[in-house]
Structure formats: structure tokens, C-alpha cells
N, C-alpha and C positions, 0 to 999 in steps of 0.2 A: 504494499499499500504506500510505499515511500513515494512512488511517482505521483500519486494523487496529492501528497502533501507539497512536493515540490511545484506541482502544477498549481495548485492553489496560491503558492507564494508567487510564482511568476504572474499570475493573473492579478494579485492584489498590487504588485509593483506597476504593472501596466494599466491598471484601472483608471487612475486619475487622468492619464493621457488619452486613453481610449474612448472613454465615456464623456459624452458632452455634459457640461457642469450642470445644466438645467435637468438633464435626465438623471444624473446623479442624485441631485437633490430630491427628485420626485421618488426615487427608491428609498433614499434614506427616510424621507418623511413617511412613507408607506410602512417602513418597519416600525418607526416610532408609533403609527397609529395601530398596528396589528399588536405590538408589545403592550400598549395602554389597554386595549380591549382584553387582552390575555390576562393582565396581572395588576390593572389599575395605574393611576396616573402618578404615583409617588415613586421616583426612581430609587429613593432608599429602600423601599420594600419590593421592587420589582427590578430583578437583576437583568432581564432582557431589556427593559426600557433604560436602565443606566448604561448598558453596553452600546445600544442605539444611540443615545444621546451624546456619549462621548466620541463614537465614531463620526457622528455628523459634524460635531465640533473640530475634530482633527481634519475633517475635509473642508472646512471653512463654511459650513453652513450657517446663515445668519440665525441668531438667537430667535428673531421674530418668526423665521420659517419653523423653527422646532416648536415654538409655543403654538403657532397655527396648527400643527400636526396633532399635539397634544388636545387642542381645543376641539379638533374635527373628531377625534376618537371620542371625545366626551359629549358630542352631538350639539355643540355649541355654534357651529359655523352654518348649518343648514345644508351642508354638503353631503353627498352620497355617502354611505357608509363603505369603509374598505375592510374586506374580509380576506383571510388566508385561504388559499385553494391549492390542492395539490393534484398534479396531473401525472399519469403514467403513460409510457410508451417506449418506442424502439428507434435506435439510430440504426443506419446501415451496418449489415453484418450481425444482426441480432443483438446488439449492445442495448442493455436495459437502461432506461432513463426515468428518473424522478424529477419533476419539474415543479417548484415551489412558487406560487405567485401570490401577490398581494393586490387585489383589484377592487374597483368600484363598479365593475361591469363584468360579470362572468361571461356573458355571451361573447363580447369582445376579446376578452383574454383567451378563451378556448379556441376561438377562430384564428387568432394571431399565431398561437402555439401550434396548432394543427398545420397552418399554412407553412411556417417554417420547417416544421418536421417533413412534410410532404416534399417541399421543394429540395429538402436535403437528403431525400432518399429514406427517410425513416417514416414513422406512423404513430399516430396517437392511439393509445389503447383504452380499455375499460378499466374502471377502478380495481384493483386487485391484480391485474395481469402481471406486473413485475414487482410489486411491493414485497412479495413473499421471498423475494432474492436479497432482502436487505434487513438488517437489524437497525431499528431507530435508537440512537444513543445521544446522550449529552456530549457536546464537544467544547473544549476550552483551548485557545491558542495562547500560551505564554511566551512573550516575546524573550529571546536570548540577548543580553545586552553585549555591547561591543561591536568592533568592525573587523578584527582579524580572524578569518575562518578557522584557524587552528585553536585559538582561544575561545572561540564561540563554541566550538565542538566539545571542548573540555567543560566550559561552562554549562552547556545544554546537559551533559551527562550528569553533572553534579546536581543541576536542578531536577532532573528526572528521578534521581535517587531521593531527594527530599519530597518530592511530590507524590511518590509512589506511597509514602507513609500516611498520606492524608486519607482519612476514612471516606469511602465512597468512590475513590478513584479505582477503575478497573483496568485501565491500560494506559501506558505513557509511551510515545515515540518521539525520538529526537530527530528534528529536521535541521535545515541549515540556518533558519533564522527563528524558529519557534520550537517549543516543547509541545507536542500535540497530546491533550489530555482527554480521556474518554471515561464517560460515567454512565451509570443508569440515568435516564431522563428524570426520575424523581429526586436524584440526588444531585442534579445540575446546580441549582441555586446554592446549596449548602456548600458544595465543594468551591464554587466561585467565590463565596464569602470567606472561606479559609484561605484560598490562594491570595486574595486581596489583603487579607491580615497579615500574610507572609511578606507583604510589600512587593509583590510581582506585579509585572505589567501585562494586562490581558487584552490582546487585540481581537478576540472573538469569543462569544459565548453563545452557543446555540444548539439546536437540535440537529443532528445529521443523520444522514442514511449510509451505514456501512454495509458494503457488499459481502454477502456470506461467502462468495467465491468470485473470482475475476475472469474476464476473457481477454485473451492476447490476440493482438492483430498486428499485421506488418506495419511499417512505419507510415506508409502512404495511407493505409486504411485508418490508422490512429489519427492522423493529422485530419482526415475527412471528418472524424467524429468530433475531435476538439473544435473544428472550426464551426461545425454545426451548432455545438453547444454554445460557443461564443455568440453565434447569431441569435439563438434563443434567448440567452441573457442580456442581449441589446434591447428586447422588448421591455418598455416601461413597466408592465405588470409583473415580470418575472424577477424574482429575488435570487434564487439559487437553482442550480441543477446538479443533480448528482447521477452517476453511472457505475457500472460494474466493469468499465475498460481498465485493463491493466495498461499503465503509460510506461514505456521503456524509456531509458536515459537518452538514447538515440532520437527518439520521437520527441522529447522534451526539448532537446538541444535545436531541432529544426523549428519547433514551435516558437521558443523564444528568440531565435535569430530572425524570425519572419517579421518580428516587431509588431 
């Protein structure tokens, strides 16, 4: 699964340059709205909202926009409600996809996702068609401080040992820039709070879909799927996409070099 972690890091680095600023704010605002609807408007008691607000601030989203998203979730703006929707389908060569959207128009969202999938050689499926291939887990990305790769690797391994002792942590994986922490969904908030108490910098706290097994393809076919996922995630309503694709280092290198 290391390829997935590296791919996510590459996407985060490219994200600000690749996504139009207005579109990025739309996605961030919808994440805030969904977080408020799920856990309430108090970021001190709603870990998902706290992380969403922190990320919005890092990306330069104005405070007025953040407050407007919170007000919209509370029904104070008169705008249509935003809800989280999960779609399932396939990319080319049988790669399973889970697409998580936050939308105020289900008909528009499903039509756009279906259109991108179909044009990219994939298909939209029925609910349950691929979800059985994944485990739903809590995920936390802990930033590894420093710039030197060797020092970061050593520091990451030290952090991983500390984090493994935290109650509720099921698995820890050391990446190039983050230590990836996995929990039961029910334990996610408690683990996040403990890691924050330890003074660690958390760049992501969310539910994730982990494939129970992965599918390996050639480099050309892998890049075809990754580019299709990029096109899906360019849709305003789409927040995240998960797959069971095994991503090789060679495919990652080509994906990153393509810019």
C-alpha cells in the first residue's frame, strides 16, 4: 500500500497548483458543511470540523468563507443543504472505485461522475458492487518534521514507535512525509485527540477505504486509471476517490514527472 501513500502525497503537493482556487474553496467549504452536519458546529468537540477548518486556513480560505460554510450547514443562509454521497464503480481493467462526494444536487453529481467514468473507459455501478472489497477505517496523517530525507526517515520510524503505543491505533506506516495511522472508525476522534496532545502536526483526519487486496496493472494501464481518478476529483462535488489499484514506483515516477 506504500504506492497509495506516495501517490496521495504527490497529489497533495500538486493540488494547490492544479486546482483552481475557487474550486478548491468550494471543496473545502463543502467539507466544512458535511463536518458540521455530522458532528455539530463546535470545532473543539468535532474533530472532523477542526481538521477541515485548519486545512482551509492553510490554503488561504478567507475566514468569512469558513463562517459562511458553517452558517450554511446550520441552515442560516437559505441555501440548499449539502450532503455526503458515496458512489461505487469501476475504472478500466476492473479496478474498483469508491467516490465520495459532497453535493447540494444529487442528480447533477451522479450524472457528472457517470459521464467522466464512461468517457474514461469505466462504469458507474450499484451501491454495494465494490464496497465489499474495502474496509472502512479511520485515517490520520502525522507530518514528519524536517527536510533531509534520511533524517525524516529516522524521525518517522521514531514517531511510528510512539504512535503504536496509543490506545486505538491498529496500524502505522511510515511514508516519505507522513506517518500514516489507521484506526477503527469509532476510535478516530479519541486517537486524534491523543496525537494532538502529544504535540504532533496532523494534516489529515478522515474515514478512508482500504482495499482488502490490490490489483496490479502495467505502467500504461496504471497511469490511465490515475488520470481518470484525477478527472473525477476535478469535479466540484467530488471530495475523495479510493481504489484497489496497486501503484508501482515506476508508475508513480511517470505520474509525478508528467506534472
